[in-house]
N, C-alpha and C positions, 0 to 999 in steps of 0.2 A: 557571478554567471553572467554571462550576457544575456537578454531574457533570447534571443532568437537561437543561442545554444543551446540553453534546456528546451525551448521547442523542438529543433533537431533530435534532441537526444531523447525527447518523451516517444514522438513520433519516428524511433529507428523499429527495426526488424527487432533486434537483440532486445529492446525494451519494451516494446509489445509482448513477448513471448515471455520477459520476467515478468510482465504484469497478469498475465493467463496462469502461468504458473502459481503467481501471489493464490489471484481468487482461486485456484483449484484445490488448494492447501487451507486455505480459511473456509472453502464449501465442503473439504472433506470434514473436518475438524468439527464445524456446525452439524453436519448430519448424525457424526459419532455419537455426540450430545445428544441432539433431537430420538435417534433410533434407538440407544442404549437401553437394555432394559432391565439390569439391575439400578440401584443408586450409587454413585461413587463422586459424592462432594467435591472432593479434592481433586480428583481425574477433572472432573466438570469446570471447578476453579482455573485450573490449568492449562487446562483447553480454550477458554474464556480469555484468558491474556497471550496465547498463544495468537489468538484471530485481532485480539486489539492492537498485539506486534507487527502482523500482515498489516492492518491496516492502514497503520504510522507508515509501515513502508510505500501503500504504495500509492498514498496520499503524501508523500514528501515531496518540499519545493524547495529550493532554498532564495535566497534572497537574489534580487535578478534586478541585471543594472540595463539602460537602453544603449545604442552606440555610442551618447554622446556622457554613458557613465549617469545620469540620474536613476536615481532607485525607481524600478516600476513599482505601482503599487499594487498590492494582493486585491484580486480580482474577485467579486462578493458574489 
């Protein structure tokens, strides 16, 4: 994917809304674990996995190339 295309996609209003929704879902799941009165380790593990999956979605980045076709190194 071209680096500029990725930057344009990442800054689009639709993508920003999706990232807000992903963050809200993760926050709601974390709060469910933290505020639960009863002990439910299986559900806690499920929610932890769900939160991890959401973080992977939010941090996704394709292999990027510049306009000349050169690979763009990952930012540190």
